[in-house]
MMTF fields as JSON, N, C-alpha, C and O atoms, coordinates in Angstrom:
{
  "mmtfVersion": "1.0.0",
  "mmtfProducer": "UNKNOWN",
  "numBonds": 311,
  "numAtoms": 312,
  "numGroups": 78,
  "numChains": 1,
  "numModels": 1,
  "chainsPerModel": [1],
  "groupsPerChain": [78],
  "chainIdList": ["A"],
  "bondAtomList": [4, 2, 8, 6, 12, 10, 16, 14, 20, 18, 24, 22, 28, 26, 32, 30, 36, 34, 40, 38, 44, 42, 48, 46, 52, 50, 56, 54, 60, 58, 64, 62, 68, 66, 72, 70, 76, 74, 80, 78, 84, 82, 88, 86, 92, 90, 96, 94, 100, 98, 104, 102, 108, 106, 112, 110, 116, 114, 120, 118, 124, 122, 128, 126, 132, 130, 136, 134, 140, 138, 144, 142, 148, 146, 152, 150, 156, 154, 160, 158, 164, 162, 168, 166, 172, 170, 176, 174, 180, 178, 184, 182, 188, 186, 192, 190, 196, 194, 200, 198, 204, 202, 208, 206, 212, 210, 216, 214, 220, 218, 224, 222, 228, 226, 232, 230, 236, 234, 240, 238, 244, 242, 248, 246, 252, 250, 256, 254, 260, 258, 264, 262, 268, 266, 272, 270, 276, 274, 280, 278, 284, 282, 288, 286, 292, 290, 296, 294, 300, 298, 304, 302, 308, 306],
  "bondOrderList": [1, 1, 1, 1, 1, 1, 1, 1, 1, 1, 1, 1, 1, 1, 1, 1, 1, 1, 1, 1, 1, 1, 1, 1, 1, 1, 1, 1, 1, 1, 1, 1, 1, 1, 1, 1, 1, 1, 1, 1, 1, 1, 1, 1, 1, 1, 1, 1, 1, 1, 1, 1, 1, 1, 1, 1, 1, 1, 1, 1, 1, 1, 1, 1, 1, 1, 1, 1, 1, 1, 1, 1, 1, 1, 1, 1, 1],
  "groupList": [{"groupName": "MET", "atomNameList": ["N", "CA", "C", "O"], "elementList": ["N", "C", "C", "O"], "formalChargeList": [0, 0, 0, 0], "bondAtomList": [1, 0, 2, 1, 3, 2], "bondOrderList": [1, 1, 2], "singleLetterCode": "M", "chemCompType": "L-PEPTIDE LINKING"}, {"groupName": "PRO", "atomNameList": ["N", "CA", "C", "O"], "elementList": ["N", "C", "C", "O"], "formalChargeList": [0, 0, 0, 0], "bondAtomList": [1, 0, 2, 1, 3, 2], "bondOrderList": [1, 1, 2], "singleLetterCode": "P", "chemCompType": "L-PEPTIDE LINKING"}, {"groupName": "LEU", "atomNameList": ["N", "CA", "C", "O"], "elementList": ["N", "C", "C", "O"], "formalChargeList": [0, 0, 0, 0], "bondAtomList": [1, 0, 2, 1, 3, 2], "bondOrderList": [1, 1, 2], "singleLetterCode": "L", "chemCompType": "L-PEPTIDE LINKING"}, {"groupName": "ILE", "atomNameList": ["N", "CA", "C", "O"], "elementList": ["N", "C", "C", "O"], "formalChargeList": [0, 0, 0, 0], "bondAtomList": [1, 0, 2, 1, 3, 2], "bondOrderList": [1, 1, 2], "singleLetterCode": "I", "chemCompType": "L-PEPTIDE LINKING"}, {"groupName": "VAL", "atomNameList": ["N", "CA", "C", "O"], "elementList": ["N", "C", "C", "O"], "formalChargeList": [0, 0, 0, 0], "bondAtomList": [1, 0, 2, 1, 3, 2], "bondOrderList": [1, 1, 2], "singleLetterCode": "V", "chemCompType": "L-PEPTIDE LINKING"}, {"groupName": "TRP", "atomNameList": ["N", "CA", "C", "O"], "elementList": ["N", "C", "C", "O"], "formalChargeList": [0, 0, 0, 0], "bondAtomList": [1, 0, 2, 1, 3, 2], "bondOrderList": [1, 1, 2], "singleLetterCode": "W", "chemCompType": "L-PEPTIDE LINKING"}, {"groupName": "LYS", "atomNameList": ["N", "CA", "C", "O"], "elementList": ["N", "C", "C", "O"], "formalChargeList": [0, 0, 0, 0], "bondAtomList": [1, 0, 2, 1, 3, 2], "bondOrderList": [1, 1, 2], "singleLetterCode": "K", "chemCompType": "L-PEPTIDE LINKING"}, {"groupName": "ASP", "atomNameList": ["N", "CA", "C", "O"], "elementList": ["N", "C", "C", "O"], "formalChargeList": [0, 0, 0, 0], "bondAtomList": [1, 0, 2, 1, 3, 2], "bondOrderList": [1, 1, 2], "singleLetterCode": "D", "chemCompType": "L-PEPTIDE LINKING"}, {"groupName": "THR", "atomNameList": ["N", "CA", "C", "O"], "elementList": ["N", "C", "C", "O"], "formalChargeList": [0, 0, 0, 0], "bondAtomList": [1, 0, 2, 1, 3, 2], "bondOrderList": [1, 1, 2], "singleLetterCode": "T", "chemCompType": "L-PEPTIDE LINKING"}, {"groupName": "ASN", "atomNameList": ["N", "CA", "C", "O"], "elementList": ["N", "C", "C", "O"], "formalChargeList": [0, 0, 0, 0], "bondAtomList": [1, 0, 2, 1, 3, 2], "bondOrderList": [1, 1, 2], "singleLetterCode": "N", "chemCompType": "L-PEPTIDE LINKING"}, {"groupName": "GLU", "atomNameList": ["N", "CA", "C", "O"], "elementList": ["N", "C", "C", "O"], "formalChargeList": [0, 0, 0, 0], "bondAtomList": [1, 0, 2, 1, 3, 2], "bondOrderList": [1, 1, 2], "singleLetterCode": "E", "chemCompType": "L-PEPTIDE LINKING"}, {"groupName": "PHE", "atomNameList": ["N", "CA", "C", "O"], "elementList": ["N", "C", "C", "O"], "formalChargeList": [0, 0, 0, 0], "bondAtomList": [1, 0, 2, 1, 3, 2], "bondOrderList": [1, 1, 2], "singleLetterCode": "F", "chemCompType": "L-PEPTIDE LINKING"}, {"groupName": "ARG", "atomNameList": ["N", "CA", "C", "O"], "elementList": ["N", "C", "C", "O"], "formalChargeList": [0, 0, 0, 0], "bondAtomList": [1, 0, 2, 1, 3, 2], "bondOrderList": [1, 1, 2], "singleLetterCode": "R", "chemCompType": "L-PEPTIDE LINKING"}, {"groupName": "GLY", "atomNameList": ["N", "CA", "C", "O"], "elementList": ["N", "C", "C", "O"], "formalChargeList": [0, 0, 0, 0], "bondAtomList": [1, 0, 2, 1, 3, 2], "bondOrderList": [1, 1, 2], "singleLetterCode": "G", "chemCompType": "PEPTIDE LINKING"}, {"groupName": "TYR", "atomNameList": ["N", "CA", "C", "O"], "elementList": ["N", "C", "C", "O"], "formalChargeList": [0, 0, 0, 0], "bondAtomList": [1, 0, 2, 1, 3, 2], "bondOrderList": [1, 1, 2], "singleLetterCode": "Y", "chemCompType": "L-PEPTIDE LINKING"}, {"groupName": "HIS", "atomNameList": ["N", "CA", "C", "O"], "elementList": ["N", "C", "C", "O"], "formalChargeList": [0, 0, 0, 0], "bondAtomList": [1, 0, 2, 1, 3, 2], "bondOrderList": [1, 1, 2], "singleLetterCode": "H", "chemCompType": "L-PEPTIDE LINKING"}, {"groupName": "ALA", "atomNameList": ["N", "CA", "C", "O"], "elementList": ["N", "C", "C", "O"], "formalChargeList": [0, 0, 0, 0], "bondAtomList": [1, 0, 2, 1, 3, 2], "bondOrderList": [1, 1, 2], "singleLetterCode": "A", "chemCompType": "L-PEPTIDE LINKING"}, {"groupName": "SER", "atomNameList": ["N", "CA", "C", "O"], "elementList": ["N", "C", "C", "O"], "formalChargeList": [0, 0, 0, 0], "bondAtomList": [1, 0, 2, 1, 3, 2], "bondOrderList": [1, 1, 2], "singleLetterCode": "S", "chemCompType": "L-PEPTIDE LINKING"}, {"groupName": "GLN", "atomNameList": ["N", "CA", "C", "O"], "elementList": ["N", "C", "C", "O"], "formalChargeList": [0, 0, 0, 0], "bondAtomList": [1, 0, 2, 1, 3, 2], "bondOrderList": [1, 1, 2], "singleLetterCode": "Q", "chemCompType": "L-PEPTIDE LINKING"}],
  "groupTypeList": [0, 1, 2, 3, 4, 1, 5, 6, 7, 3, 1, 8, 7, 8, 2, 7, 9, 2, 3, 10, 10, 11, 4, 8, 12, 7, 13, 8, 7, 14, 13, 7, 15, 10, 3, 16, 8, 17, 8, 6, 4, 10, 18, 4, 12, 18, 18, 2, 6, 18, 13, 7, 16, 11, 4, 4, 11, 7, 10, 16, 8, 10, 17, 4, 17, 4, 0, 13, 6, 10, 18, 16, 6, 10, 16, 4, 9, 17],
  "groupIdList": [1, 2, 3, 4, 5, 6, 7, 8, 9, 10, 11, 12, 13, 14, 15, 16, 17, 18, 19, 20, 21, 22, 23, 24, 25, 26, 27, 28, 29, 30, 31, 32, 33, 34, 35, 36, 37, 38, 39, 40, 41, 42, 43, 44, 45, 46, 47, 48, 49, 50, 51, 52, 53, 54, 55, 56, 57, 58, 59, 60, 61, 62, 63, 64, 65, 66, 67, 68, 69, 70, 71, 72, 73, 74, 75, 76, 77, 78],
  "secStructList": [7, 3, 3, 3, 3, 7, 4, 4, 4, 1, 7, 2, 2, 2, 2, 2, 2, 2, 2, 2, 2, 2, 2, 2, 1, 1, 7, 7, 7, 7, 6, 6, 1, 7, 7, 7, 2, 2, 2, 2, 2, 2, 2, 2, 2, 2, 2, 2, 2, 2, 6, 1, 3, 3, 3, 3, 3, 3, 6, 6, 6, 6, 3, 3, 3, 3, 3, 3, 2, 2, 2, 2, 2, 2, 2, 2, 2, 7],
  "xCoordList": [71.201, 70.835, 72.062, 72.707, 72.386, 73.536, 73.338, 72.225, 74.419, 74.415, 75.479, 76.557, 75.168, 76.178, 77.023, 76.502, 78.323, 79.272, 79.85, 80.361, 79.782, 80.379, 81.878, 82.622, 82.317, 83.717, 84.654, 85.804, 84.182, 85.029, 85.332, 86.294, 84.51, 84.707, 85.698, 86.039, 86.152, 87.053, 88.498, 88.82, 89.366, 90.772, 91.355, 91.036, 92.192, 92.737, 93.354, 93.072, 94.194, 94.843, 93.812, 93.938, 92.792, 91.747, 90.961, 90.665, 90.625, 89.894, 90.716, 90.192, 91.998, 92.88, 92.875, 92.803, 92.951, 92.946, 91.614, 91.594, 90.506, 89.187, 89.062, 88.595, 89.488, 89.392, 90.296, 89.893, 91.517, 92.449, 91.901, 92.013, 91.312, 90.71, 89.573, 89.418, 88.793, 87.677, 88.151, 87.595, 89.168, 89.611, 90.409, 90.573, 90.91, 91.682, 90.922, 91.451, 89.7, 88.922, 88.791, 89.209, 88.232, 88.022, 88.88, 88.727, 89.772, 90.599, 89.728, 88.93, 89.882, 89.033, 89.833, 90.988, 89.219, 89.851, 89.502, 88.334, 90.519, 90.303, 90.575, 90.761, 90.598, 90.793, 92.261, 93.104, 92.552, 93.907, 94.902, 96.11, 94.401, 95.291, 95.104, 93.995, 96.184, 96.151, 96.138, 96.875, 95.307, 95.217, 95.889, 95.599, 96.785, 97.516, 96.545, 95.537, 96.867, 96.027, 95.869, 94.775, 96.937, 96.86, 95.876, 95.195, 95.799, 94.844, 93.423, 92.528, 93.217, 91.881, 91.449, 90.291, 92.383, 92.077, 91.64, 90.655, 92.35, 91.996, 90.644, 89.879, 90.343, 89.044, 87.911, 86.888, 88.092, 87.06, 86.942, 85.836, 88.072, 88.031, 87.192, 86.399, 87.368, 86.573, 85.088, 84.226, 84.793, 83.402, 82.784, 81.617, 83.551, 83.063, 82.764, 81.72, 83.679, 83.508, 82.293, 81.606, 82.025, 80.917, 79.588, 78.553, 79.608, 78.377, 77.975, 76.816, 78.928, 78.661, 79.046, 78.758, 79.694, 80.061, 79.942, 80.014, 79.759, 79.562, 80.3, 80.549, 80.649, 81.189, 80.001, 79.266, 79.817, 78.664, 79.146, 79.997, 78.581, 78.854, 77.652, 76.523, 77.895, 76.828, 76.924, 77.867, 75.935, 75.937, 75.866, 76.489, 75.118, 74.936, 76.249, 76.515, 77.067, 78.334, 79.527, 80.658, 79.263, 80.305, 81.414, 82.604, 80.981, 81.941, 81.702, 80.605, 82.742, 82.691, 83.126, 84.09, 82.411, 82.829, 82.441, 81.603, 83.062, 82.733, 81.743, 81.923, 80.701, 79.675, 79.317, 79.377, 78.942, 78.413, 77.083, 76.483, 76.619, 75.407, 74.202, 73.507, 73.947, 72.773, 72.891, 71.922, 74.058, 74.287, 74.105, 73.508, 74.616, 74.487, 73.024, 72.554, 72.311, 70.901, 70.101, 69.251, 70.373, 69.709, 70.034, 69.148, 71.306, 71.734, 71.079, 70.619, 71.033, 70.501, 68.979, 68.408, 68.321, 66.865, 66.294, 65.076, 67.159, 66.648, 66.282, 65.838],
  "yCoordList": [84.394, 83.907, 83.265, 82.413, 83.658, 83.083, 81.598, 81.15, 80.867, 79.437, 79.128, 79.724, 78.194, 77.73, 76.682, 75.741, 76.857, 75.929, 75.063, 75.599, 73.74, 72.889, 73.17, 73.012, 73.583, 73.967, 72.799, 73.009, 71.57, 70.394, 70.201, 69.52, 70.8, 70.671, 71.696, 71.649, 72.609, 73.678, 73.229, 72.786, 73.339, 72.962, 73.714, 74.88, 73.039, 73.574, 74.956, 75.852, 75.146, 76.448, 77.541, 78.653, 77.222, 78.197, 78.539, 79.706, 77.525, 77.756, 78.608, 79.531, 78.301, 79.096, 80.565, 81.46, 80.81, 82.181, 82.878, 84.053, 82.161, 82.73, 83.123, 84.212, 82.213, 82.484, 83.648, 84.527, 83.657, 84.746, 86.09, 87.089, 86.121, 87.356, 87.789, 88.977, 86.84, 87.122, 87.737, 88.736, 87.148, 87.631, 88.924, 89.608, 89.269, 90.51, 91.585, 92.674, 91.296, 92.188, 93.588, 94.552, 93.719, 95.021, 95.08, 94.25, 96.038, 96.16, 96.118, 97.024, 95.087, 94.889, 95.121, 94.707, 95.78, 96.032, 94.891, 94.673, 94.171, 93.035, 93.39, 92.506, 94.676, 95.083, 95.158, 95.541, 94.789, 94.918, 93.921, 94.154, 92.813, 91.756, 91.545, 91.289, 91.654, 91.384, 89.871, 89.145, 89.405, 87.984, 87.743, 88.433, 86.765, 86.457, 86.023, 85.368, 86.399, 86.015, 84.505, 84.014, 83.761, 82.296, 81.749, 80.756, 82.391, 81.984, 82.272, 81.446, 83.452, 83.81, 82.86, 82.447, 82.514, 81.582, 80.24, 79.661, 79.749, 78.466, 78.539, 77.575, 79.663, 79.834, 79.765, 79.125, 80.423, 80.399, 78.997, 78.537, 78.309, 76.929, 76.058, 75.23, 76.246, 75.484, 75.847, 74.977, 77.121, 77.544, 76.889, 76.498, 76.765, 76.074, 74.608, 74.082, 73.96, 72.546, 72.341, 71.325, 73.309, 73.192, 73.687, 73.564, 74.238, 74.747, 76.117, 76.513, 76.847, 78.2, 79.267, 80.449, 78.849, 79.744, 78.94, 77.712, 79.656, 79.005, 79.767, 80.967, 79.057, 79.677, 79.887, 78.947, 81.13, 81.473, 82.048, 82.937, 81.518, 82.015, 82.818, 82.329, 84.048, 84.922, 84.951, 85.507, 84.345, 84.272, 85.656, 85.891, 86.569, 87.907, 88.671, 89.34, 88.572, 89.304, 88.41, 88.884, 87.113, 86.123, 86.227, 86.197, 86.35, 86.462, 85.353, 84.804, 85.05, 84.028, 84.678, 85.442, 84.374, 84.91, 83.964, 83.078, 84.169, 83.419, 84.259, 85.467, 83.612, 84.319, 83.521, 82.292, 84.255, 83.615, 82.962, 83.248, 82.088, 81.318, 82.196, 81.94, 83.214, 84.074, 84.866, 84.975, 85.413, 86.19, 85.298, 85.725, 84.072, 83.144, 82.77, 82.691, 82.541, 82.178, 83.311, 83.053, 84.552, 85.702, 85.822, 86.075, 85.64, 85.788, 84.739, 85.055, 83.508, 82.411, 82.505, 82.129, 82.989, 83.053, 84.358, 84.539, 85.269, 86.558, 86.489, 87.485],
  "zCoordList": [78.948, 80.267, 80.918, 80.307, 82.136, 82.84, 83.168, 83.444, 83.13, 83.427, 84.472, 84.469, 85.364, 86.319, 85.617, 85.018, 85.699, 85.085, 86.201, 87.184, 86.074, 87.107, 87.231, 86.263, 88.41, 88.581, 88.313, 87.925, 88.514, 88.281, 86.794, 86.437, 85.93, 84.481, 83.921, 82.739, 84.759, 84.313, 84.564, 85.667, 83.559, 83.774, 84.984, 85.217, 85.726, 86.981, 86.815, 87.61, 85.793, 85.594, 85.339, 85.852, 84.547, 84.239, 85.5, 85.755, 86.283, 87.527, 88.48, 89.102, 88.596, 89.454, 89.028, 89.87, 87.713, 87.208, 87.489, 87.855, 87.32, 87.608, 89.076, 89.41, 89.938, 91.368, 91.75, 92.512, 91.223, 91.545, 91.073, 91.783, 89.882, 89.382, 90.308, 90.589, 90.774, 91.67, 92.987, 93.444, 93.591, 94.906, 94.83, 95.84, 93.642, 93.51, 92.738, 92.514, 92.332, 91.464, 92.032, 91.39, 93.199, 93.824, 95.071, 95.968, 95.142, 96.331, 97.575, 97.816, 98.345, 99.514, 100.777, 100.882, 101.723, 103.007, 103.951, 104.273, 104.387, 105.278, 106.737, 107.573, 107.036, 108.424, 108.795, 107.984, 110.027, 110.566, 109.985, 110.023, 109.448, 108.967, 107.471, 107.001, 106.741, 105.307, 105.103, 105.769, 104.19, 103.894, 102.549, 101.572, 102.502, 101.266, 100.176, 100.444, 98.946, 97.808, 97.738, 97.459, 97.986, 97.927, 98.959, 98.703, 100.118, 101.155, 100.705, 100.885, 100.118, 99.625, 98.508, 98.455, 97.615, 96.526, 97.102, 96.643, 98.085, 98.695, 99.402, 99.371, 100.035, 100.685, 99.664, 99.91, 98.521, 97.469, 96.889, 96.606, 96.708, 96.211, 97.16, 96.71, 98.449, 99.424, 99.32, 99.446, 99.092, 98.929, 97.699, 97.729, 96.619, 95.42, 95.744, 95.36, 96.446, 96.805, 97.694, 97.589, 98.574, 99.525, 98.957, 99.612, 97.758, 97.157, 97.674, 97.55, 98.255, 98.75, 97.727, 97.918, 96.645, 95.543, 94.253, 94.261, 93.146, 91.855, 90.766, 90.891, 89.694, 88.497, 87.567, 87.262, 87.117, 86.291, 84.955, 84.914, 83.867, 82.527, 82.076, 82.105, 81.661, 81.163, 79.641, 79.078, 78.983, 77.521, 76.882, 75.846, 77.486, 76.912, 76.82, 75.822, 77.86, 77.879, 77.555, 77.448, 77.399, 77.165, 78.212, 77.896, 79.471, 80.565, 81.59, 81.699, 82.32, 83.361, 84.655, 84.681, 85.737, 87.022, 88.147, 87.979, 89.28, 90.488, 91.271, 91.43, 91.756, 92.528, 93.772, 93.789, 94.81, 96.002, 95.68, 94.644, 96.561, 96.328, 95.996, 95.012, 96.791, 96.576, 95.28, 94.528, 95.018, 93.798, 92.559, 91.571, 92.613, 91.484, 91.278, 90.143, 92.365, 92.281, 91.617, 90.765, 92.006, 91.411, 89.919, 89.103, 89.573, 88.182, 87.296, 86.198, 87.756, 86.953, 86.858, 85.834, 87.885, 87.902, 87.351, 87.333, 86.902, 86.4, 84.942, 84.369]
}
């Protein structure tokens, strides 16, 4: 069963790596303007702080990922 992990409990370097993996996971088309990875990382960090994104640990797959609020809610409640 997936669990939400408090992002504040994750060491900074580990959190940075998780967020960077999240923002670079699937080549995403941002339209006419390319957004720097560092900017995307900071945007996700703000989403974590605001409760719009969560770090989720899936015990079944022993994996950790960043998810948007709705996706995390579905994962934890399934």
